[in-house]
C-alpha positions in Angstrom: 191.5 -48.0 -30.8 192.7 -51.9 -30.2 190.7 -51.4 -26.9 187.7 -51.9 -29.0 188.2 -55.7 -28.9 187.6 -55.6 -25.0 184.2 -54.3 -25.4 183.0 -57.1 -27.8 181.9 -60.5 -26.5 183.2 -63.6 -28.3 181.2 -66.8 -29.2 182.4 -69.8 -27.4 185.0 -71.4 -29.4 184.7 -68.6 -31.9 187.1 -68.4 -35.1 188.3 -65.2 -36.0 189.6 -63.9 -39.6 190.7 -60.3 -39.9 187.8 -58.0 -39.0 185.2 -61.0 -38.6 184.3 -63.6 -36.2 182.7 -66.6 -37.6 181.4 -70.0 -37.1 181.4 -73.1 -39.4 177.8 -74.0 -40.2 176.4 -77.7 -39.7 177.1 -78.4 -43.3 180.8 -78.1 -42.7 181.1 -76.4 -46.0 180.0 -72.6 -45.2 180.2 -70.2 -42.7 178.0 -67.5 -40.8 179.5 -64.2 -39.6 178.8 -63.9 -35.9 180.7 -60.5 -35.1 182.4 -57.6 -37.1 185.5 -55.7 -35.6 185.7 -53.3 -38.5 186.6 -49.6 -37.6 185.4 -48.2 -40.8 182.0 -46.5 -41.6 182.0 -48.7 -44.8 182.0 -52.4 -44.3 182.6 -55.2 -46.8 181.9 -58.7 -46.0 184.0 -61.2 -48.1 182.5 -63.9 -50.2 184.5 -66.6 -48.3 186.6 -67.2 -45.3 189.4 -69.6 -45.5 187.6 -71.3 -48.8 184.2 -71.5 -47.2 181.5 -69.3 -48.5 179.8 -66.9 -46.3 176.1 -67.8 -46.4 175.0 -66.2 -43.2 174.9 -62.9 -41.0 174.2 -63.7 -37.4 171.9 -61.7 -34.9 173.2 -58.3 -34.0 176.5 -58.7 -35.9 176.7 -55.1 -36.4 175.7 -54.0 -32.8 172.5 -52.9 -31.4 173.5 -49.4 -32.1 175.3 -49.7 -35.4 178.6 -48.7 -34.1 181.8 -49.8 -32.2 183.1 -47.9 -29.2 186.2 -48.2 -27.3 186.2 -49.9 -24.0 185.5 -46.5 -22.4 182.4 -45.8 -24.4 184.3 -43.1 -26.4 184.9 -42.5 -30.0 183.8 -45.4 -32.5 182.7 -45.6 -35.8 179.1 -45.3 -37.3 178.4 -47.7 -39.9 176.9 -46.0 -43.2 177.2 -48.6 -45.7 177.6 -52.4 -45.8 178.5 -54.5 -48.8 177.0 -58.0 -48.6 178.5 -61.1 -50.4 176.7 -62.7 -53.3 177.1 -66.0 -51.5 174.7 -64.7 -48.5 171.6 -66.8 -48.0 170.3 -65.9 -44.4 170.1 -62.6 -42.5 169.4 -63.5 -38.9 167.0 -61.6 -36.4 168.3 -58.2 -35.5 171.2 -58.5 -37.8 171.3 -54.9 -38.5 169.0 -53.6 -35.8 169.7 -50.1 -34.5 172.1 -49.3 -37.5 170.8 -45.7 -37.4 173.5 -44.2 -39.7 173.1 -47.0 -42.4 172.1 -45.3 -45.6 173.0 -47.9 -48.2 172.3 -51.5 -48.3 171.9 -53.9 -51.3 170.5 -57.5 -50.5 172.2 -59.9 -52.8 170.0 -62.1 -54.9 170.7 -65.3 -53.4 169.2 -64.4 -49.9 166.2 -66.6 -48.9 165.4 -65.6 -45.4 165.4 -62.4 -43.4 164.7 -62.7 -39.8 162.7 -60.7 -37.2 163.5 -56.9 -36.9 166.7 -57.4 -39.3 166.6 -53.8 -40.1 164.6 -52.4 -37.2 165.4 -48.9 -36.3 167.9 -48.4 -39.3 166.5 -44.8 -39.2 168.9 -43.4 -42.0 167.8 -45.9 -44.6 165.7 -44.6 -47.5 165.1 -47.4 -49.8 165.3 -51.1 -49.9 164.7 -53.8 -52.3 163.5 -57.5 -51.5 165.2 -59.9 -53.9 163.4 -62.3 -56.1 164.6 -65.4 -54.0 163.3 -64.4 -50.5 160.8 -66.8 -49.4 160.8 -65.9 -45.7 160.5 -62.4 -43.8 160.2 -62.2 -40.2 158.2 -59.5 -37.9 159.1 -55.9 -37.6 161.8 -56.3 -40.4 161.7 -52.7 -41.5 159.9 -51.2 -38.6 160.9 -47.6 -37.2 162.9 -47.1 -40.4 161.8 -43.3 -40.0 163.6 -42.1 -43.3 162.4 -45.2 -45.5 160.3 -44.1 -48.5 160.3 -47.0 -51.0 160.1 -50.7 -50.5 160.6 -52.6 -53.5 160.3 -56.4 -54.5 162.5 -57.8 -57.1 160.4 -59.0 -60.0 160.0 -62.8 -60.2 159.6 -63.0 -56.5 156.9 -65.7 -55.7 156.5 -65.0 -51.9 156.0 -61.2 -51.7 154.8 -58.0 -53.7 155.0 -54.3 -53.0 152.0 -52.2 -53.8 152.4 -48.5 -53.6 155.6 -49.2 -51.5 153.5 -51.4 -48.9 155.1 -54.9 -48.5 152.4 -57.9 -48.7 152.7 -61.6 -49.0 152.0 -62.6 -52.4 148.4 -63.5 -51.7 148.0 -60.3 -49.9 146.6 -61.6 -46.6 149.5 -60.3 -44.6 151.0 -56.8 -44.4 154.5 -56.9 -43.4 156.0 -53.3 -43.7 155.1 -49.7 -44.4 157.6 -47.0 -45.3 157.6 -44.5 -42.3 158.5 -41.6 -44.5 155.8 -42.1 -46.9 153.8 -38.8 -46.8 150.3 -40.2 -47.5 147.8 -39.2 -44.5 145.3 -42.0 -45.4 145.8 -45.5 -46.0 143.4 -48.2 -47.1 144.7 -51.6 -46.5 144.1 -54.4 -49.1 140.8 -56.1 -48.6 142.0 -59.7 -47.9 144.4 -58.7 -45.1 143.9 -60.9 -42.2 147.1 -60.0 -40.3 149.4 -56.9 -39.7 152.8 -57.6 -38.4 154.4 -56.5 -35.5 155.6 -52.8 -35.3 154.4 -52.4 -39.0 153.6 -48.7 -38.7 155.6 -47.8 -35.6 156.5 -44.1 -35.7 154.6 -43.5 -38.9 153.6 -40.0 -38.0 152.0 -38.9 -41.3 149.1 -41.1 -41.0 145.8 -39.4 -39.7 143.5 -42.3 -40.8 143.7 -46.1 -41.5 141.0 -47.9 -42.9 141.2 -51.7 -41.9 139.6 -54.5 -43.9 136.8 -56.4 -42.5 138.5 -59.6 -42.5 141.4 -58.6 -40.3 141.6 -60.6 -37.2 145.4 -60.3 -36.1 147.2 -57.0 -35.2 150.7 -57.6 -34.1 152.5 -56.2 -31.2 153.3 -52.5 -31.5 151.6 -52.4 -35.0 150.5 -48.7 -34.6 152.8 -47.6 -31.8 153.7 -44.0 -31.8 151.5 -43.1 -34.8 151.1 -39.7 -33.2 148.8 -38.1 -35.9 146.4 -41.1 -35.9 143.0 -39.8 -34.8 140.4 -42.3 -35.5 140.5 -46.1 -36.3 137.9 -48.7 -36.7 138.7 -52.1 -35.1 135.0 -53.3 -34.9 136.2 -56.7 -36.3 139.1 -57.2 -33.9 138.5 -59.8 -31.1 142.0 -59.7 -29.6 144.1 -56.7 -29.2 147.7 -57.6 -28.2 150.4 -55.7 -26.5 151.5 -51.9 -27.4 149.3 -51.8 -30.4 148.2 -48.1 -30.2 150.5 -47.1 -27.3 151.6 -43.3 -27.6 149.1 -42.5 -30.3 148.6 -39.1 -28.7 146.0 -37.9 -31.4 143.6 -40.9 -31.2 140.2 -39.5 -29.9 137.9 -42.2 -31.3 137.9 -46.0 -31.3 135.3 -48.4 -32.1 135.7 -51.9 -30.4 134.3 -55.2 -31.7 131.3 -56.6 -29.9 133.2 -59.8 -29.8 136.5 -58.3 -28.3 137.9 -60.6 -25.3 141.1 -59.2 -24.6 143.2 -55.9 -24.5 146.8 -56.4 -24.1 149.7 -54.7 -22.0 150.4 -51.1 -22.8 147.8 -51.3 -25.7 146.4 -47.7 -25.3 149.3 -46.3 -23.0 149.6 -42.5 -23.2 146.5 -42.0 -25.7 146.1 -38.8 -24.2 143.2 -37.6 -26.5 140.9 -40.5 -25.6 137.8 -39.0 -23.7 135.2 -41.6 -23.9 135.5 -45.4 -24.4 132.5 -47.8 -24.7 133.7 -51.1 -23.9 131.8 -54.4 -25.2 130.2 -56.8 -22.9 132.5 -59.5 -24.3 135.8 -58.2 -22.7 137.1 -60.5 -20.1 140.7 -59.3 -19.5 142.7 -56.2 -19.7 146.4 -56.1 -19.5 149.0 -54.3 -17.6 149.0 -50.4 -18.0 146.5 -50.8 -20.9 145.1 -47.1 -20.6 148.0 -45.8 -18.4 148.5 -42.1 -18.9 145.1 -41.6 -21.0 144.7 -38.1 -19.4 141.5 -37.5 -21.5 139.6 -40.2 -19.5 137.1 -38.6 -17.1 134.5 -41.4 -16.3 135.0 -45.0 -16.9 132.3 -47.6 -17.0 133.8 -51.2 -17.3 131.4 -54.0 -18.8 130.0 -56.8 -16.7 132.0 -59.4 -18.4 135.3 -58.0 -17.4 137.0 -60.3 -14.9 140.7 -59.1 -14.3 142.7 -55.9 -15.0 146.5 -55.7 -15.1 148.7 -53.5 -12.7 148.6 -49.8 -13.4 145.7 -50.2 -15.9 144.6 -46.8 -15.3 147.6 -45.3 -13.5 148.4 -41.7 -14.3 145.2 -40.7 -15.8 145.4 -37.3 -14.6 141.7 -36.4 -15.2 140.1 -39.6 -14.0 137.3 -39.0 -11.6 135.1 -42.0 -11.4 135.2 -45.7 -12.3 132.8 -48.2 -12.2 133.4 -52.1 -12.1 130.9 -54.9 -13.1 129.8 -57.9 -11.1 132.7 -60.4 -12.4 135.7 -58.3 -11.6 138.0 -60.6 -9.6 141.3 -58.7 -9.2 141.7 -54.9 -8.5 145.1 -53.6 -7.6 146.0 -50.3 -5.9 148.5 -49.7 -8.4 145.7 -49.5 -11.0 145.2 -45.8 -9.9 148.6 -44.6 -8.9 148.9 -40.9 -9.5 145.2 -40.5 -10.4 145.0 -37.5 -8.2 141.3 -36.7 -9.3 139.7 -40.0 -8.7 137.0 -39.5 -5.9 135.0 -42.7 -6.5 135.4 -46.3 -7.1 132.1 -48.1 -7.7 131.2 -51.8 -7.6 128.1 -53.5 -8.9 126.2 -54.8 -5.7 126.2 -58.5 -7.0 129.9 -58.6 -7.2 131.4 -61.7 -5.1 134.8 -60.3 -4.6 134.5 -56.4 -3.8 132.0 -53.9 -2.4 132.1 -50.2 -2.4 130.9 -47.8 0.2 131.0 -43.8 -0.6 133.6 -44.5 -3.0 135.9 -46.5 -0.9 136.9 -50.0 -2.0 136.6 -53.0 0.4 136.6 -56.6 0.0 133.2 -58.3 -0.2 132.7 -58.7 3.5 134.3 -55.3 4.2 136.8 -56.7 6.6 139.4 -55.2 4.5 139.9 -51.8 3.2 141.6 -51.8 0.0 141.6 -48.5 -1.7 140.7 -44.8 -0.5 140.8 -42.8 -3.7 143.4 -40.1 -3.9 141.0 -37.6 -5.2 138.4 -38.1 -2.4 138.0 -34.6 -1.0 136.9 -35.5 2.6 139.1 -34.1 5.1 138.2 -36.6 7.7 137.5 -40.4 7.6 136.6 -43.1 10.1 137.3 -46.5 9.3 134.2 -48.7 9.6 134.4 -51.3 12.8 134.0 -54.3 10.4 137.5 -53.7 9.1 140.5 -55.7 10.4 143.1 -54.9 7.9 144.0 -51.8 5.6 145.7 -52.6 2.6 149.0 -51.7 1.1 149.1 -48.1 -0.2 145.2 -47.9 0.6 145.5 -44.0 1.3 148.6 -43.2 -0.9 148.7 -39.7 -2.5 145.5 -38.4 -1.1 146.1 -34.9 -0.6 142.9 -33.8 1.0 142.6 -36.1 4.2 143.5 -34.4 7.4 142.1 -36.7 10.0 141.7 -40.6 10.2 140.2 -42.6 13.1 140.9 -46.2 13.1 138.9 -48.9 15.3 140.6 -51.3 17.7 139.0 -54.0 15.3 142.0 -53.1 12.8 145.0 -55.6 13.5 147.2 -55.0 10.4 148.0 -51.8 8.5 150.2 -52.8 5.4 153.2 -51.0 4.1 152.9 -47.6 2.6 149.3 -47.3 3.6 149.4 -43.5 4.2 152.4 -42.9 2.0 152.3 -39.1 0.8 149.2 -38.1 2.7 150.6 -34.5 2.9 147.7 -33.0 4.8 147.3 -35.8 7.2 147.7 -34.1 10.7 145.8 -36.5 13.2 145.6 -40.1 13.1 144.3 -42.5 15.9 146.2 -45.8 15.7 144.3 -48.9 17.1 145.5 -50.5 20.4 145.4 -54.0 18.5 148.2 -52.9 16.1 151.3 -54.9 16.5 153.8 -53.7 14.0 154.2 -50.2 12.3 155.1 -51.4 8.8 157.8 -49.8 6.7 157.1 -46.5 4.9 153.6 -46.3 6.6 153.8 -42.6 7.1 156.5 -41.7 4.8 156.2 -38.1 3.4 153.3 -37.2 5.7 154.5 -33.7 6.2 151.8 -32.3 8.1 152.0 -34.9 10.8 153.3 -33.1 13.8 152.4 -35.7 16.9 151.9 -39.6 16.7 151.1 -41.9 19.7 152.3 -45.3 19.3 149.8 -47.8 20.9 151.0 -50.1 23.7 150.2 -52.8 21.6 153.0 -52.3 19.2 156.2 -54.2 19.5 158.0 -53.1 16.5 158.4 -50.2 14.1 159.7 -51.2 10.7 162.3 -49.2 8.5 161.4 -45.8 7.1 157.9 -45.7 8.8 158.1 -41.9 9.5 160.6 -41.0 7.1 160.4 -37.4 5.7 157.7 -36.4 8.1 159.3 -33.1 8.2 157.0 -31.4 10.7 157.0 -34.4 13.0 157.9 -32.8 16.6 156.7 -35.5 19.1 156.5 -39.3 19.2 154.6 -40.7 22.4 156.0 -44.2 22.8 154.1 -46.9 24.7 154.9 -48.2 28.2 156.1 -51.3 26.5 159.3 -52.5 25.1 159.4 -51.7 21.1 162.1 -52.6 18.5 162.9 -49.7 16.4 164.3 -50.6 12.9 166.6 -48.5 10.7 165.9 -45.0 9.4 162.5 -45.1 10.9 162.6 -41.4 11.5 164.9 -40.5 8.7 164.5 -36.9 7.5 162.3 -35.9 10.5 164.2 -32.6 10.8 161.6 -31.1 13.2 161.5 -34.1 15.8 162.3 -32.4 19.2 160.8 -34.8 21.7 161.9 -38.4 21.2 161.7 -41.4 23.4 164.4 -41.7 26.2 167.0 -44.3 25.5 167.2 -44.1 21.7 170.5 -42.9 20.3 170.7 -39.9 18.1 172.9 -40.7 15.1 173.3 -39.6 11.6 172.0 -41.6 8.5 174.8 -42.7 6.0 174.4 -42.4 2.4 171.9 -41.7 0.5 170.7 -39.4 2.8 173.8 -37.4 3.0 173.5 -36.2 6.6 176.5 -34.9 8.5 178.8 -37.8 9.6 181.4 -35.9 11.5 180.1 -36.5 14.7 177.2 -38.6 16.6 176.2 -35.5 18.1 175.2 -33.1 15.2 174.3 -29.5 16.5 171.2 -29.5 14.3 168.2 -31.5 15.0 168.7 -34.6 13.0 166.9 -37.5 14.7 167.5 -40.8 13.1 167.0 -44.1 14.9 169.5 -45.8 12.6 171.3 -48.6 14.8 171.7 -51.8 12.8 169.7 -53.7 12.7 167.5 -52.8 15.5 167.3 -51.2 18.9 165.2 -52.5 21.7 163.8 -49.7 23.8 162.9 -50.3 27.4 159.5 -49.2 28.9 159.9 -45.6 29.9 157.6 -42.6 30.7 160.4 -40.0 30.2 161.1 -38.1 27.0 164.3 -36.3 26.2 164.5 -32.4 26.5 163.2 -30.5 23.4 166.6 -28.7 23.0 167.4 -29.3 19.5 171.1 -29.4 20.2 170.7 -31.9 23.0 172.2 -35.2 22.7 169.9 -38.1 23.2 172.7 -39.7 25.3 172.3 -36.9 27.9 175.7 -35.7 29.5 176.0 -33.6 32.5 174.9 -30.1 31.7 178.2 -28.6 32.2 179.6 -30.9 29.5 176.6 -31.3 27.0 175.6 -27.7 26.7 178.5 -25.5 27.6 177.2 -24.4 31.1 180.4 -23.7 33.0 179.0 -23.6 36.6 180.7 -27.0 37.5 183.8 -26.1 35.9 184.1 -22.8 37.8 183.0 -24.7 41.1 186.0 -27.1 40.6 188.2 -24.0 39.7 187.6 -22.5 42.9 189.1 -25.4 44.7 192.0 -26.7 42.6 192.7 -23.7 40.3 192.4 -22.9 36.7 194.9 -25.3 35.4 193.3 -28.4 37.3 189.8 -27.2 35.8 191.1 -27.2 32.2 192.6 -30.8 32.7 189.4 -32.0 34.0 187.3 -30.4 31.1 189.7 -31.9 28.7 189.4 -35.5 30.3 185.6 -35.0 30.5 185.8 -34.2 26.8 187.7 -37.4 25.9 185.2 -39.4 28.0 182.2 -38.0 26.0 184.2 -39.0 22.6 184.8 -42.4 24.1 181.1 -42.9 24.6 180.1 -41.6 21.0 182.5 -44.2 19.9 181.2 -47.0 22.1 177.7 -46.0 20.9 178.5 -46.1 17.3 180.2 -49.6 17.8 177.0 -50.9 19.8 174.9 -49.5 16.8 176.7 -51.7 14.3 176.4 -54.7 16.4 174.0 -57.4 14.9 172.5 -57.5 18.5 170.0 -55.4 19.7 171.1 -52.8 22.3 169.4 -52.1 25.7 170.0 -49.1 27.7 169.6 -47.7 31.3 170.2 -44.5 32.9 172.8 -43.6 35.4 171.0 -42.9 38.6 173.6 -40.1 39.3 174.2 -38.0 36.1 171.6 -39.7 33.7 173.8 -40.7 31.1 172.4 -43.6 28.9 174.7 -46.7 28.7 174.7 -50.4 27.8 172.6 -52.3 30.4 175.7 -54.4 30.9 178.1 -51.5 32.0 179.6 -52.0 35.4 179.8 -48.3 36.2 178.9 -44.9 34.4 181.8 -44.0 32.2 181.3 -40.3 33.1 180.9 -40.0 36.9 181.9 -43.6 37.8 178.7 -44.4 39.7 178.3 -48.1 40.5 174.8 -47.8 41.7 173.0 -48.1 38.4 
């Protein structure tokens, strides 16, 4: 087990004595333990090290998970008991955080300071006593201690008090800790409390009702997180809701907001799946990231006139959300706000909003020059983009599983990434002649798309633009030069008609396509040359034979037709024919190697066709490598 020392990080200029790493404190007369290397489940910390009293336990001393493992992550000892020295004064932030097997701990009477989350997630701890000399306790000190039943405060403490096992400051204006394993279903918090500390009730899964005092104005981060039995709470006096406060309160169905509420924090009501109706006050100004993400009970949401901004993914994954209405002051709406809202069919904006407008449930910027969000649950099968639109935003149509046909006017000059991502029923789309670039992942996962015509205006197609379009069979390229980037047609296994001049290669991992030959027998068409291939203007397309190479070879070599070989055999005999066939095969492999080398070049490759046999070759080639023709 000596390898355990490899997996532990030492503090700069660390001092080591036996099982402990330590540092000398600023007073030069005492030490603080900064790491423990004990391999026992019971740890005893000495009163002194080299004659200096141990007065501090540093942050994360006993590991985030309360155990030590060898360098390969195997074995190890779970800490079940720690004996602290009587000389101890300070317990730092997270000192015992994550010691999930820790069952027994006595805090010495001389301790004065206990840091933030000092015993967070000590899920086996059943009781704890705060000594009389403690004058400072941090946030979330006993949070997520799911077996904790009793919190005691030693008689004579002038800073803290325990009332019915609930830890308050002595004035009872702050609630610091509540024992998770307490079996009460209802709690009435002391009337004078103005602040609830971070994560105080986290994972307290017995509580169904909590009565808050009228004077409460601060609720800490994650204060009621994962209280999955809590069904109702009145926060009508709270003007600021912080991050994670009620997330994963899956039974919460009713909530009353203050008429003075201005802020709802990140992930505040994340996955509160029983919330069905919310009445927002007209004082609310901002809503944080993922505030109501995964609230599956929400059906229609009306946001207040006062609301100016919502964070990313605010209503993402609200599986039953069908309609949302914004007021006149909203200034920022992101596509991600409605990711995976598959039933959302209408986004509404008040007409006097200065940043956005909505038409038939579709979101645009104010002057309707940019189409921003086409709702994923909008059930129309066809859509014509208005002539006023010049740009279509990223992810605009993403995940719409109804749309089959989209017509885009020539006024549209840019279509951003992922705009049609995962539109699985999309069969027909007319791209505008003004489009210059087909962006990355633009049609990725459009599995019903069979044919696409690239406008003459397009000069480049970016990575994965048509990736996983599994039914795509035909790509009509323009009569202009187009730069094809990597993996544009990755996974387009049905693609049979492709632009002349493009090499057919296999995609490397992670797509796990065949790599034994650049001419696979099945129809894997990947335009994967790194970094790009410049395709010359052409009107011709390769044959539809799925076994045909996109670098055409003479029929007798590429598809096994033996007419040419038999013709030679009549003149020079079977032996000569066999020799010639072998030589041709070697040439074919040489071309394959040459194409692979060219594709790994950092320069774009241009191809021309041999006027005699039709094979594709580098434009700079002096002669055809198959037939030797020099009249290129």
